[in-house]
C-alpha positions in Angstrom: -174.8 -80.4 -164.8 -178.2 -79.2 -166.0 -178.5 -76.8 -169.0 -181.7 -74.9 -169.5 -182.4 -74.3 -173.2 -185.1 -72.1 -174.6 -186.2 -72.9 -178.2 -188.0 -69.9 -179.6 -191.1 -70.1 -181.7 -190.8 -66.8 -183.6 -194.1 -65.7 -184.9 -193.3 -63.5 -187.9 -195.2 -60.3 -187.7 -195.0 -57.6 -190.3 -192.3 -55.1 -189.1 -193.3 -51.5 -189.3 -189.7 -50.5 -188.6 -186.4 -52.2 -188.0 -186.6 -51.1 -184.4 -189.9 -53.1 -184.1 -188.0 -56.2 -185.3 -185.2 -55.7 -182.8 -187.7 -55.1 -180.1 -189.4 -58.4 -180.9 -186.0 -60.1 -180.7 -185.3 -58.4 -177.4 -188.7 -59.5 -176.0 -188.0 -63.2 -176.9 -184.5 -63.1 -175.4 -185.8 -61.4 -172.3 -188.5 -63.9 -171.8 -186.0 -66.8 -172.2 -183.7 -65.1 -169.7 -186.6 -64.6 -167.2 -187.3 -68.3 -167.4 -183.8 -69.1 -166.5 -182.5 -70.2 -169.9 -178.8 -70.4 -170.3 -179.1 -71.0 -174.1 -181.6 -69.4 -176.5 -182.1 -71.0 -179.9 -183.8 -68.7 -182.5 -185.3 -70.2 -185.7 -183.9 -69.9 -189.2 -184.5 -66.8 -191.2 -186.3 -64.8 -188.5 -185.2 -61.7 -190.5 -188.1 -62.4 -192.9 -190.0 -60.2 -190.5 -188.2 -57.3 -192.1 -189.5 -57.9 -195.6 -192.6 -55.7 -195.3 -190.3 -52.7 -194.9 -189.4 -53.1 -198.6 -192.5 -52.3 -200.7 -192.8 -54.1 -204.1 -189.9 -56.4 -203.4 -190.0 -59.6 -205.4 -189.0 -62.9 -203.9 -185.8 -63.0 -206.1 -184.4 -60.0 -204.4 -185.5 -60.8 -200.8 -182.0 -62.1 -199.7 -180.2 -59.2 -201.3 -182.4 -56.8 -199.5 -182.0 -58.5 -196.2 -178.2 -58.6 -196.3 -178.2 -54.9 -195.2 -179.3 -56.0 -191.8 -176.5 -58.6 -191.3 -174.2 -56.4 -189.2 -177.1 -55.1 -187.1 -178.4 -58.6 -186.4 -174.9 -59.9 -185.5 -174.3 -56.9 -183.2 -177.6 -57.4 -181.5 -176.9 -61.2 -180.9 -173.5 -60.2 -179.4 -174.9 -57.5 -177.2 -177.8 -59.6 -175.9 -175.5 -62.6 -175.2 -173.0 -60.5 -173.4 -175.5 -58.6 -171.3 -177.7 -61.6 -170.4 -175.0 -64.2 -170.0 -176.9 -66.5 -172.3 -175.5 -68.3 -175.3 -177.6 -67.1 -178.3 -177.9 -69.5 -181.3 -179.1 -66.8 -183.6 -181.1 -68.7 -186.1 -179.9 -67.5 -189.5 -179.8 -64.4 -191.6 -178.4 -63.5 -195.0 -174.8 -62.3 -195.3 -172.8 -61.2 -198.3 -169.5 -63.2 -198.7 -166.9 -63.4 -201.4 -168.8 -66.5 -202.6 -172.1 -64.7 -202.8 -175.0 -64.5 -200.4 -175.0 -67.1 -197.7 -177.5 -68.2 -195.1 -175.5 -68.0 -191.9 -176.1 -68.5 -188.2 -174.3 -66.2 -185.7 -173.8 -67.7 -182.3 -173.2 -65.4 -179.3 -171.2 -66.7 -176.4 -170.9 -64.2 -173.5 -167.5 -62.5 -173.5 -166.3 -64.1 -176.8 -166.4 -63.2 -180.5 -169.3 -64.4 -182.5 -169.1 -67.9 -184.1 -170.5 -68.2 -187.6 -171.8 -71.3 -189.3 -173.1 -71.3 -192.9 -176.1 -73.5 -193.7 -174.5 -76.6 -195.1 -177.4 -78.0 -197.0 -179.2 -75.2 -198.8 -182.6 -76.2 -200.2 -182.9 -76.4 -204.0 -185.0 -73.2 -204.1 -182.4 -71.3 -202.0 -179.6 -72.3 -204.5 -181.7 -71.2 -207.4 -182.9 -67.9 -205.9 -180.0 -66.7 -203.8 
């Protein structure tokens, strides 16, 4: 059995709106689908594209700012996976948990609930900052 995997190179461009970010995500998924990919792998922390929406945000508060997009990112991954039939390995985004802010990856498998995986080896700066 052959499996066609698309590994996305996500060029972070300054988002002017959250819809611009989600449009960018859609364009990447659509391109992978058009090329016959069955799996799309998105890079870690693609949500950094949303940071320009918060003016005067310091680096210490970036993760806290970005957690507001967690549900929307997860919903988007689920919707794209279900509609395209592709498995979407959603890179990672920040999510508030009972143990603080975590860097998590949502994986969309068509017709199933999302699967979540926390980053298991945070970098020293991630532990200090977030």
